[in-house]
C-alpha distance (Angstrom), angle and dihedral (degrees) to the residues before:
residue distance angle dihedral
M1 . . .
A2 3.87 . .
K3 3.85 116.4 .
L4 3.71 112.7 -77.4
T5 3.80 114.2 -113.4
E6 3.81 123.3 -134.7
I7 3.78 91.6 -107.6
E8 3.96 91.3 53.4
L9 3.72 91.4 47.9
Q10 3.83 92.1 50.3
V11 3.79 91.4 49.6
M12 3.81 90.2 51.0
W13 3.73 90.2 48.4
N14 3.68 91.3 56.0
R15 3.80 92.1 45.2
L16 3.86 88.4 55.5
I17 3.66 90.8 54.0
A18 3.82 89.1 51.6
V19 3.76 88.2 50.2
V20 3.74 94.9 56.3
E21 3.79 90.9 43.6
E22 3.75 91.7 56.5
Q23 3.80 86.6 48.0
A24 3.76 90.5 55.4
Q25 3.84 90.3 47.9
V26 3.74 92.5 55.0
L27 3.84 88.0 52.8
L28 3.78 90.4 45.9
R29 3.89 94.7 51.4
T30 3.70 98.7 39.7
A31 3.76 103.2 43.7
F32 3.80 120.9 111.8
S33 3.85 99.4 -151.9
P34 3.90 113.2 82.4
I35 3.94 88.1 -140.5
V36 3.72 88.1 67.3
R37 3.85 103.9 32.9
E38 3.79 96.4 39.6
A39 3.79 104.6 25.8
G40 3.79 101.8 31.8
D41 3.78 97.8 -127.6
L42 3.77 94.3 166.7
S43 3.74 146.8 89.4
A44 3.85 138.1 -144.9
G45 3.72 134.4 -177.2
V46 3.83 148.1 152.8
F47 3.80 126.2 -122.0
D48 3.74 137.2 -164.0
R49 3.96 119.1 -123.0
E50 3.76 89.9 -89.6
G51 3.79 91.5 57.7
N52 3.86 97.8 -107.1
M53 3.68 111.6 145.9
L54 3.89 110.4 -121.8
A55 3.78 99.4 -178.7
Q56 3.83 141.0 -0.5
A57 3.88 128.7 -157.7
V58 3.64 115.9 -104.0
T59 3.85 85.2 -135.1
G60 3.79 108.3 82.3
T61 3.75 144.8 46.5
P62 3.79 128.9 -65.1
G63 3.98 92.4 -133.1
H64 3.74 89.0 58.9
V65 3.83 103.2 42.1
N66 3.81 99.0 39.3
S67 3.89 91.3 49.8
M68 3.86 92.8 38.7
A69 3.78 86.2 58.4
E70 3.88 88.4 65.4
S71 3.77 93.1 45.4
V72 3.86 92.2 63.6
K73 3.69 91.4 62.7
H74 3.74 89.1 52.7
F75 3.80 88.6 53.6
I76 3.86 92.3 50.7
K77 3.87 88.2 49.5
A78 3.77 91.0 55.1
F79 3.69 96.8 36.2
P80 3.89 110.7 31.4
V81 3.78 112.4 -142.5
E82 3.86 89.4 -120.2
T83 3.86 88.0 67.6
M84 3.76 98.8 47.7
K85 3.71 118.4 112.0
P86 3.84 133.7 -168.0
G87 3.73 108.1 -87.1
D88 3.73 96.2 30.7
I89 3.82 117.8 131.6
Y90 3.92 124.5 -175.8
V91 3.83 124.3 -157.8
T92 3.80 138.1 -174.6
N93 3.76 141.2 158.2
D94 3.84 94.8 -172.3
P95 3.93 101.2 145.2
W96 3.79 91.5 -143.8
M97 3.78 96.3 47.8
G98 3.81 97.7 30.7
T99 3.78 130.0 39.4
G100 3.81 105.5 -48.1
H101 3.95 105.4 -81.9
L102 3.90 140.9 40.0
N103 3.84 93.2 -107.5
D104 3.84 91.4 74.0
F105 3.74 115.9 77.3
V106 3.84 115.8 -159.5
L107 3.84 119.6 -157.5
T108 3.77 123.9 -173.1
T109 3.83 122.7 -170.8
P110 3.85 124.0 -171.5
A111 3.83 112.8 -126.7
F112 3.80 120.1 -139.8
H113 3.75 130.6 -167.4
R114 3.87 119.7 -169.7
G115 3.75 87.5 -13.2
K116 3.79 95.4 -52.3
L117 3.79 124.6 113.2
V118 3.76 105.9 -122.1
G119 3.70 104.2 167.9
L120 3.96 144.8 -40.5
F121 3.72 136.8 -95.3
S122 3.81 117.7 -146.1
C123 3.85 131.7 -177.0
T124 3.75 138.9 173.7
S125 3.74 135.3 -163.9
H126 3.74 137.5 173.4
I127 3.76 113.7 -98.5
M128 3.88 106.9 -150.8
D129 3.82 97.5 -142.1
I130 3.78 130.5 14.3
G131 3.88 97.2 165.5
G132 3.75 126.5 -104.9
I133 3.82 117.9 95.4
G134 3.76 91.8 -33.6
F135 3.83 138.0 -106.4
G136 3.91 96.5 -37.9
P137 3.78 142.1 100.7
D138 3.85 97.0 -108.7
G139 3.82 98.4 98.7
T140 3.78 121.7 105.8
D141 3.66 96.8 -156.9
V142 3.89 135.1 19.4
F143 3.91 89.8 -109.9
M144 3.75 89.8 65.3
E145 3.80 91.6 54.1
G146 3.80 98.8 68.5
L147 3.93 148.6 -79.5
Y148 3.75 109.0 -14.3
I149 3.87 113.7 -149.3
P150 3.80 116.0 -166.2
L151 3.95 122.0 -160.1
L152 3.83 101.7 -51.6
K153 3.67 142.7 156.5
L154 3.74 112.5 -106.2
A155 3.86 90.5 -176.2
D156 3.75 131.3 13.0
Q157 3.85 113.0 -153.0
G158 3.77 89.7 -26.1
K159 3.88 96.6 -46.8
L160 3.88 109.2 121.5
N161 3.77 118.4 -127.0
E162 3.75 95.9 -119.8
T163 3.75 93.9 178.9
L164 3.83 91.3 56.9
M165 3.92 91.2 46.6
A166 3.91 89.5 50.0
M167 3.82 88.8 53.1
I168 3.87 90.4 48.1
R169 3.84 93.3 49.8
A170 3.86 92.4 46.1
N171 3.82 93.3 53.6
T172 3.76 101.7 53.9
R173 3.76 136.9 74.3
L174 3.82 87.6 -143.6
P175 3.75 103.8 50.1
I176 3.90 96.4 158.8
D177 3.87 91.9 51.0
T178 3.76 94.7 42.3
E179 3.75 94.9 50.2
G180 3.83 91.3 46.0
D181 3.71 91.9 50.3
V182 3.87 92.6 53.6
Y183 3.75 90.7 52.3
S184 3.75 89.5 48.9
L185 3.76 92.1 52.9
A186 3.80 90.5 49.7
A187 3.81 90.9 48.2
C188 3.72 96.0 52.6
N189 3.75 93.0 55.4
D190 3.79 90.1 48.4
V191 3.83 88.8 57.1
G192 3.81 88.6 50.3
C193 3.72 93.4 52.0
Q194 3.80 92.8 48.2
R195 3.89 93.0 47.9
L196 3.80 92.8 46.8
S197 3.88 91.1 52.8
E198 3.82 89.8 48.8
M199 3.80 89.9 50.2
M200 3.80 92.4 49.8
E201 3.81 90.7 49.3
E202 3.68 91.5 51.1
F203 3.85 95.3 49.4
G204 3.85 93.2 38.2
L205 3.85 93.0 -117.7
K206 3.84 119.9 162.7
D207 3.83 91.6 -174.7
L208 3.74 142.8 -4.9
D209 3.77 97.9 -115.7
V210 3.74 99.6 109.6
L211 3.91 93.4 40.9
S212 3.81 90.7 47.5
K213 3.83 90.7 52.2
H214 3.81 90.9 47.1
I215 3.80 94.2 49.0
L216 3.83 96.4 45.7
S217 3.74 97.9 42.9
R218 3.86 94.7 45.4
S219 3.82 94.1 44.9
K220 3.90 92.5 48.5
A221 3.87 91.1 47.3
A222 3.81 92.6 49.4
V223 3.93 90.9 51.2
L224 3.80 89.8 46.8
E225 3.70 88.7 51.1
A226 3.73 93.8 53.7
I227 3.83 91.1 45.6
A228 3.76 87.0 53.9
G229 3.91 90.2 66.8
L230 3.84 92.3 54.7
P231 3.84 126.2 93.8
K232 3.78 110.6 -101.2
G233 3.79 122.4 -125.5
K234 3.67 148.2 67.5
W235 3.86 127.2 -61.7
S236 3.87 128.1 175.2
N237 3.75 135.0 -157.9
T238 3.77 139.8 -178.9
M239 3.81 129.5 -158.9
T240 3.84 127.6 -179.7
V241 3.93 119.9 -146.2
D242 3.76 129.3 -175.0
G243 3.84 97.5 -101.2
Y244 3.85 118.9 -170.1
D245 3.78 105.0 -71.5
E246 3.72 101.9 -7.9
P247 3.86 134.4 20.2
V248 3.78 118.5 -80.7
T249 3.83 124.2 -142.6
L250 3.92 115.7 -140.5
A251 3.82 111.5 -168.0
C252 3.75 130.9 172.2
T253 3.76 143.0 173.5
V254 3.81 118.8 -146.5
E255 3.66 116.9 -156.4
V256 3.86 120.4 -168.6
T257 3.86 118.7 -164.6
K258 3.69 130.9 158.6
S259 3.74 91.6 -97.5
G260 3.86 98.3 52.6
I261 3.75 149.3 -53.4
H262 3.92 119.8 -79.9
V263 3.73 122.6 -165.2
D264 3.79 115.0 -163.5
Y265 3.95 122.0 -173.1
T266 3.79 100.5 -158.6
G267 3.70 108.3 145.0
T268 3.86 95.6 39.8
G269 3.69 119.1 129.9
A270 3.79 126.5 -92.3
A271 3.81 124.5 -88.6
S272 3.77 115.7 -79.7
K273 3.71 129.4 -116.3
R274 3.89 86.4 -130.2
G275 3.78 135.7 62.5
I276 3.83 99.7 -84.2
N277 3.88 93.1 93.2
V278 3.80 120.8 120.7
P279 3.81 127.1 -143.4
L280 3.80 110.8 -136.2
A281 3.85 93.9 -112.1
Y282 3.94 90.3 64.3
T283 3.82 88.7 41.9
T284 3.73 92.4 55.1
A285 3.89 90.4 43.5
Y286 3.75 95.8 60.1
T287 3.77 95.3 35.5
V288 3.70 93.8 56.3
F289 3.85 91.4 41.3
G290 3.96 87.6 56.1
L291 3.86 89.6 48.4
A292 3.79 91.1 47.8
C293 3.89 91.8 53.2
I294 3.78 86.6 61.1
V295 3.88 102.2 31.9
G296 3.82 118.5 48.2
K297 3.72 96.5 -14.8
E298 3.79 91.3 169.3
I299 3.74 94.7 54.7
P300 3.89 116.0 102.1
N301 3.87 113.7 -109.2
N302 3.78 112.4 -109.7
A303 3.78 138.8 128.6
G304 3.93 89.6 -82.9
S305 3.84 97.0 53.4
L306 3.89 87.5 42.6
S307 3.89 98.0 50.8
P308 3.86 99.0 77.3
L309 3.85 88.0 55.0
T310 3.84 114.7 77.6
V311 3.77 137.6 173.3
S312 3.63 137.7 -162.7
A313 3.92 135.3 178.1
P314 3.74 134.3 175.8
P315 3.85 114.1 -97.7
D316 3.77 116.6 -96.3
T317 3.70 95.4 16.2
I318 3.94 113.9 125.4
V319 3.77 90.7 -96.8
N320 3.86 95.9 50.1
A321 3.92 101.6 35.2
L322 3.72 113.7 175.9
K323 3.82 127.0 -140.4
P324 3.03 124.8 -55.8
K325 3.85 96.0 28.0
P326 3.91 112.0 120.7
V327 3.87 108.8 -105.5
A328 3.85 104.7 166.6
S329 3.84 93.4 123.9
R330 3.82 94.7 36.3
H331 3.78 89.1 138.3
I332 3.92 93.3 72.0
I333 3.78 92.0 68.8
G334 3.78 96.7 23.5
Q335 3.80 97.6 58.7
M336 3.75 90.1 49.5
L337 3.82 90.9 65.8
P338 3.93 97.9 85.5
D339 3.80 86.8 57.3
V340 3.86 90.3 51.9
V341 3.78 91.3 51.8
F342 3.80 93.1 45.1
G343 3.69 88.3 57.1
A344 3.76 90.1 58.4
L345 3.81 93.6 43.1
R346 3.78 95.5 51.5
Q347 3.71 88.7 70.5
A348 3.72 88.3 62.2
I349 3.82 104.9 29.7
P350 3.82 109.1 12.4
E351 3.83 92.9 163.2
R352 3.83 89.7 66.9
V353 3.83 103.4 42.1
P354 3.90 129.9 81.2
A355 3.74 128.9 -138.1
E356 3.70 122.0 -105.1
G357 3.80 118.3 -67.9
T358 3.79 138.2 -177.3
S359 3.63 89.4 -80.1
C360 3.78 103.2 169.5
L361 3.83 116.7 74.9
W362 3.83 117.3 -101.6
N363 3.67 96.7 -151.5
L364 3.88 120.9 171.0
N365 3.90 98.3 -126.5
V366 3.84 99.1 -169.1
R367 3.70 132.3 173.0
G368 3.81 138.0 176.4
Q369 3.76 149.0 112.2
T370 3.78 128.5 -57.3
D371 3.76 131.7 -147.5
E372 3.79 90.8 -119.8
A373 3.85 128.2 84.8
G374 3.83 139.4 -167.9
L375 3.82 95.9 41.3
G376 3.78 96.1 119.1
N377 3.86 97.0 -113.8
Y378 3.74 125.2 94.9
G379 3.90 103.0 -123.6
F380 3.81 116.7 -54.1
M381 3.75 136.7 -67.8
M382 3.84 124.0 -176.6
A383 3.72 140.4 166.5
V384 3.80 106.0 -143.6
T385 3.82 98.1 -158.7
S386 3.77 116.6 -136.3
N387 3.83 139.5 143.7
G388 3.80 146.0 -173.2
G389 3.80 131.2 -120.0
T390 3.81 129.6 -49.3
G391 3.77 120.8 -129.9
A392 3.67 122.1 -88.5
R393 3.82 114.8 -90.9
P394 3.88 119.1 -136.0
M395 3.78 92.4 -106.8
K396 3.75 104.2 20.6
D397 3.92 138.0 40.3
G398 3.80 117.5 -101.2
L399 3.75 122.1 -96.0
S400 3.81 116.4 -97.5
A401 3.85 122.8 -129.2
T402 3.74 90.8 -4.9
A403 3.81 129.3 141.5
Y404 3.69 108.3 -124.4
P405 2.98 127.5 -169.9
S406 3.75 92.8 10.3
G407 3.83 97.8 55.3
V408 3.74 97.4 -154.2
K409 3.84 118.1 141.4
G410 3.68 123.4 -119.1
T411 3.78 117.6 -98.7
P412 3.85 111.7 -110.3
V413 3.75 112.3 -116.4
E414 3.82 89.8 -131.0
I415 3.82 91.2 60.9
A416 3.85 93.5 44.5
E417 3.90 90.8 50.7
S418 3.79 92.9 45.8
I419 3.81 96.8 57.1
T420 3.86 100.9 31.2
P421 3.80 132.4 52.6
L422 3.79 90.2 -119.3
I423 3.78 131.9 109.0
F424 3.77 123.4 -151.3
W425 3.82 110.5 -139.7
R426 3.77 97.3 179.2
K427 3.86 137.7 12.1
E428 3.70 112.3 163.4
F429 3.80 144.8 130.1
R430 3.82 114.4 -72.3
V431 3.84 103.1 -122.6
D432 3.95 116.1 -132.0
S433 3.73 91.0 8.6
G434 3.78 96.9 116.1
G435 3.88 111.8 91.8
A436 3.80 108.7 -108.7
G437 3.76 119.8 -115.8
A438 3.66 148.5 127.8
T439 3.85 79.4 -77.1
R440 3.84 111.1 25.2
G441 3.65 128.8 -132.4
G442 3.82 120.0 -113.5
L443 3.72 120.7 -94.1
G444 3.66 129.1 -108.0
Q445 3.76 125.0 -140.5
V446 3.80 141.1 -122.8
I447 3.81 119.0 -131.5
E448 3.73 125.3 -175.2
V449 3.70 122.5 -173.2
G450 3.84 139.2 166.8
S451 3.77 141.3 168.3
R452 3.89 119.2 -79.8
I453 3.89 93.7 -165.2
G454 3.77 101.3 53.8
K455 3.87 96.7 -108.0
P456 3.78 131.7 116.2
F457 3.66 124.5 -110.4
D458 3.77 137.7 -160.1
L459 3.77 126.8 -112.4
L460 3.75 111.3 -156.1
A461 3.85 92.1 -162.0
A462 3.89 117.0 -157.8
Y463 3.84 104.7 165.1
D464 3.75 137.7 138.8
R465 3.80 139.1 179.2
I466 3.85 90.5 68.9
D467 3.77 97.5 112.4
H468 3.77 97.1 20.0
P469 3.86 109.0 38.0
P470 3.80 124.8 -166.7
R471 3.78 110.1 -69.2
G472 3.78 123.3 -126.3
R473 3.81 120.4 -142.7
D474 3.81 141.5 -146.6
G475 3.80 90.7 19.0
G476 3.78 96.0 -38.8
K477 3.83 118.5 133.3
N478 3.76 127.8 -112.3
G479 3.73 117.9 -99.9
A480 3.83 116.7 -108.9
A481 3.90 113.9 -82.3
G482 3.87 116.4 -112.2
A483 3.68 120.3 -111.8
V484 3.90 137.4 -164.7
A485 3.75 121.3 -161.0
L486 3.79 147.6 139.5
K487 3.89 118.3 -102.6
S488 3.79 86.5 -120.7
G489 3.90 86.5 67.6
K490 3.89 102.0 -101.2
V491 3.83 111.4 138.5
L492 3.87 112.8 -132.6
K493 3.75 126.7 -152.1
G494 3.86 119.9 -99.6
K495 3.92 91.8 -127.9
G496 3.81 134.7 32.9
F497 3.78 142.5 42.6
Q498 3.91 115.0 -50.4
L499 3.79 131.9 170.0
I500 3.74 119.8 -124.8
P501 3.87 111.0 -151.4
P502 3.72 117.3 -125.6
D503 3.87 91.1 -124.4
D504 3.81 94.5 51.1
R505 3.80 134.9 59.5
L506 3.75 133.5 -129.6
V507 3.80 115.3 -120.6
V508 3.95 119.0 -163.4
M509 3.67 123.6 -176.8
T510 3.68 113.3 -172.4
P511 3.87 123.3 -152.2
G512 3.63 129.6 -96.1
G513 3.77 126.3 -130.4
G514 3.76 124.4 -100.4
G515 3.96 119.9 -104.4
I516 3.69 130.9 -125.5
G517 3.78 127.3 -133.0
D518 3.91 131.1 -2.9
P519 3.71 110.9 -35.8
V520 3.76 89.5 -140.0
K521 3.73 89.5 66.2
R522 3.81 92.1 58.0
D523 3.93 113.9 120.4
R524 3.83 110.1 -93.8
K525 3.78 91.3 -135.7
A526 3.81 90.4 54.5
V527 3.88 90.0 54.0
E528 3.75 91.0 49.5
K529 3.76 91.0 47.9
D530 3.98 92.4 51.3
L531 3.91 87.9 48.5
A532 3.90 92.1 48.2
E533 3.85 89.5 49.3
G534 3.71 95.3 46.7
L535 3.84 94.8 -119.4
V536 3.74 90.7 120.0
T537 3.82 128.0 34.9
P538 3.78 122.8 -140.3
K539 3.73 90.8 -108.2
G540 3.90 90.6 49.8
A541 3.89 90.0 48.5
K542 3.91 89.9 61.6
V543 3.81 88.3 84.5
Y544 3.93 87.4 63.5
G545 3.87 89.8 56.5
A546 3.84 85.8 -108.4
C-alpha cells in the first residue's frame, strides 16, 4: 500500500483508542463482581508484537493498566509470539508479574489478522475472592492470601483449560462470580481482537508496525517536549503514613533532566510483615501516573509516553517488596505515591501541584453469611468502593468523596443493599472535613451500615490517614483524619479483620483533603457558598475569618 499520511495515522490512532475502550466496556457490562461492573476496577489495552502498549482504555485504573503493561512482556517471554495460535488465552495473577496482588487476574490474548499475529490484547479486573484469608492486610506471606496462578494457558487454540477452571472454582468463596468474571475477561479480549481485525481490513493494513512506530515516537516526543518546559534539578520529599502496626516513612527524590524524569524511593521504610507491601510494578504504575498528571496530561497513555518516566526503589522496602511478602492490600501504600511525588515537585512547580489527599481507597470490604441457601456461593463478600477528599488544587478546591488516584467510581448504595444482607443508614458528606485554605480540600464522607438479617459480618479493614491525615501546605490546614468505629462508641482498628455485631452499626468517616494557602485569603463568596450548601458549619467557617 502507499505510504500512510500523518492524518491517516492519526485517524488510525484514535480508532485504536476507540477499540480498546469498547474492549473495556464489554468487560464493564459483563462482569459479575460489582467492584468491576459498578466501580470500574479494571483495565484494557492493546499491544504490538514486542509487548509495547499502543493504547489503553479511558475506563479503568492506572494501577491496573500501567502494571498490566509489564505483564504482557512476561507472557511473551513465557510464550514466544512464534508459538501463539488463534484461540490461545494466557492468564496469571502473579503479583510480581501482574498488577500487584492475587485478586487481580490478567488475561492476554494474541490478535490475528488474515492468519498473521499482529498484536495482543490484555485486560485486568479485580476478582472479589480468591480464597485464603480474604481481601485484607492480615496475611504474613503471599501464600496465605489466596490462590496463586503462575503464567498459564487458560485456553489452547480455543479449548478451555477445564482443570485450571476447576482449581479456580474450588478456591473461592464466590465460585459463581469468579468463574463469570474469568469468562468476562476472556470475552472482552475477543471483542478487541475482532474490532482490530475489522479496523485493519478497513484501512488496508497488513500489520501494525508503521502505526506502532508512529504512536510510540510521537508520544515520547510530546512528553519530552513537556519536560523541556520544567525546571531541571533534584527535589526530595518524605511523608509518614499509618502503616499496619507502626508508622511508615515514604521518601522520594525526583530528578528532572532533559531526557526524562526519574523517581527514586531510597529512604523509604522496610517491607512490612503484613499485607500492605507493594511490588515494584505497582509502585511504578502509580508513580508514573502521578507524574503524567503534571507533565503531558493530555498525551494518550502508552509505552512511548511512559518511557521517559522511570522509577527505582531499594529491594525489600515497602515499595519494592520481594516474594513471598504479603501484598493483598498493596493499594494502601501504592496509591499514596503520587502525593509523595507531588511533595517533591511542589518545590519546583508549586502552581501545578495539589496538596495531599486521602489517596488510598476507603473501601468497605465486608464479608459474612446470608439467610439464603443454594445459590452457589458461600455467603457474601463485597468491596463497597468509597473514598475521602482529594487535596486542594492551586486554583481550585479539592474534590469531595473522590477516588484519586485510583479513579474507581463509588458503589451505589442500592447495588450494595441488593446483593448483601446489609442496610446503609447514612452516606453523606462529612461536614468541615476539608482542610481550610485559600483553596479548600475536598470533603470526606460518613457511612453508617448494619446487618438487616440479625447476623454479624466481618469488616476487612484496610484504611490509612487515621493517625497521619492529609497535610495542607503554604498555610493551608490539614484535612480531617479518618476514623472507624461502632455506633455504640467502640473505636475500631484501621487495618485488619474485625467483627461487626448484629445489634450494632459500623461507622466509617473518611478523611478530608489538605488545603492550600492562608484560609483568610479564601474568596468570601466561596465561604458563603460552602456555608449555604452545608459543607462548612458556622464554627468551621471561623478559620476563614467569617
